[in-house]
C-alpha positions as CSV (number, residue, x, y, z in Angstrom):
1,X,3.9,8.8,-29.3
2,X,3.0,12.3,-27.9
3,X,3.9,13.3,-24.3
4,X,2.2,15.8,-22.3
5,X,4.4,16.4,-19.1
6,X,6.4,18.9,-17.2
7,X,9.5,16.8,-17.7
8,X,10.7,13.8,-19.7
9,X,13.2,11.6,-18.1
10,X,15.3,9.4,-20.5
11,X,16.3,6.0,-18.8
12,X,14.9,4.2,-15.6
13,X,17.9,3.4,-13.8
14,X,19.3,5.2,-10.7
15,X,19.3,8.8,-11.9
16,X,16.1,8.6,-13.8
17,X,14.3,7.0,-10.9
18,X,15.8,9.6,-8.5
19,X,14.7,12.4,-10.8
20,X,11.1,11.1,-11.0
21,X,10.8,10.7,-7.4
22,X,11.9,14.3,-6.8
23,X,9.6,15.6,-9.5
24,X,6.6,13.7,-8.0
25,X,7.3,15.0,-4.5
26,X,7.1,18.6,-5.9
27,X,3.9,17.8,-7.9
28,X,5.5,18.0,-11.3
29,X,4.2,15.7,-13.9
30,X,6.7,13.6,-15.9
31,X,7.3,10.6,-18.3
32,X,9.9,8.2,-17.9
33,X,11.1,6.6,-21.3
34,X,13.1,3.5,-21.1
35,X,14.1,1.1,-23.9
36,X,13.6,-2.0,-21.9
37,X,10.7,-3.4,-19.9
38,X,12.9,-3.5,-16.6
39,X,14.3,-0.7,-14.4
40,X,18.2,-0.9,-14.1
41,X,18.7,-2.8,-17.3
42,X,22.4,-1.9,-17.5
43,X,23.0,-3.3,-14.1
44,X,21.3,-6.8,-15.2
45,X,24.0,-7.2,-17.8
46,X,27.4,-6.7,-16.0
47,X,29.4,-9.3,-14.7
48,X,28.3,-11.4,-11.7
49,X,30.8,-10.2,-9.2
50,X,30.1,-6.5,-9.7
51,X,29.7,-4.3,-6.7
52,X,29.1,-0.5,-6.2
53,X,32.4,1.2,-5.9
54,X,30.8,3.8,-3.5
55,X,29.5,2.9,-0.1
56,X,25.8,2.4,0.2
57,X,25.6,5.3,2.7
58,X,26.5,7.7,-0.3
59,X,24.7,5.7,-3.1
60,X,21.0,5.6,-2.0
61,X,18.4,7.4,-3.8
62,X,16.3,10.1,-2.3
63,X,13.8,8.8,0.3
64,X,15.0,5.2,0.5
65,X,18.1,4.0,2.3
66,X,19.7,0.8,1.4
67,X,19.1,-2.1,3.8
68,X,21.2,-1.8,7.0
69,X,22.2,-5.7,6.7
70,X,23.6,-5.3,3.2
71,X,27.4,-4.9,2.9
72,X,28.9,-1.4,2.6
73,X,29.3,-2.1,-1.0
74,X,26.1,-3.7,-2.5
75,X,26.5,-6.3,-5.3
76,X,25.1,-6.1,-8.6
77,X,21.9,-8.2,-7.8
78,X,21.3,-6.2,-4.5
79,X,21.5,-3.0,-6.6
80,X,19.0,-4.3,-9.1
81,X,16.6,-5.2,-6.3
82,X,17.0,-2.0,-4.8
83,X,16.1,-0.2,-8.0
84,X,12.8,-2.4,-8.5
85,X,11.8,-1.7,-5.0
86,X,12.5,2.2,-5.4
87,X,10.5,2.3,-8.6
88,X,7.5,0.3,-7.0
89,X,7.7,2.5,-3.8
90,X,7.5,5.8,-5.6
91,X,5.3,4.5,-8.2
92,X,7.4,5.5,-11.1
93,X,6.3,3.3,-14.2
94,X,8.4,3.8,-17.1
95,X,6.9,3.8,-20.6
96,X,8.9,1.3,-22.8
97,X,10.0,2.6,-26.1
98,X,11.9,1.1,-28.7
99,X,15.1,2.9,-29.9
100,X,15.8,3.1,-33.5
101,X,18.5,5.0,-35.4
102,X,17.2,8.6,-35.8
103,X,14.7,8.4,-32.9
104,X,14.6,11.6,-30.9
105,X,12.6,13.5,-28.2
106,X,11.9,17.0,-29.2
107,X,9.7,20.0,-28.1
108,X,6.5,20.7,-30.0
109,X,6.8,23.9,-32.3
110,X,5.9,26.9,-30.3
111,X,6.8,25.3,-27.0
112,X,8.9,27.7,-24.6
113,X,12.5,27.1,-24.7
114,X,12.8,26.8,-21.1
115,X,10.6,25.6,-18.1
116,X,8.1,22.9,-18.3
117,X,7.8,20.8,-21.4
118,X,4.3,20.8,-22.8
119,X,3.4,18.8,-25.7
120,X,6.9,16.9,-26.0
121,X,6.9,14.3,-28.7
122,X,9.1,11.1,-28.9
123,X,9.6,10.2,-32.6
124,X,11.0,7.1,-34.0
C-alpha cells in the first residue's frame, strides 16, 4: 500500500485520533493505519468494569469535551463511545491494515530524513 501524506499515524485510539485532529486543523495531510476496522479497539477488549484512572477533565481529546453528565472517571463503554464520536466529528477514517510478521512502514528512498513524509509506503 503506497501512502502520500505529510504524516502516517499508527493506531486509531486516543493518541492517534487526537494527532489526526490536530494535523487536520493545521491543514496537514495524514493517513491513519489501524489493524482493526474500529477505533479504540484495545478499549473494547478490557474487562467490563474498567474506568479511566484519570478524571475526564484531563482525559478529553483536543476539541471535544467529555459529556458533563458522565461520571468523573468514565467507564470503558463510555470511552469507546467517546472515541467513536470523536472520529466521526473530526472525519478521521482510518485505513484498515492487516499486520503480519515483518510488516513495516518506511520512507521511500530519497525522501528527506525530517519533515513531511512524502511517498511513505506500508509493506506487509
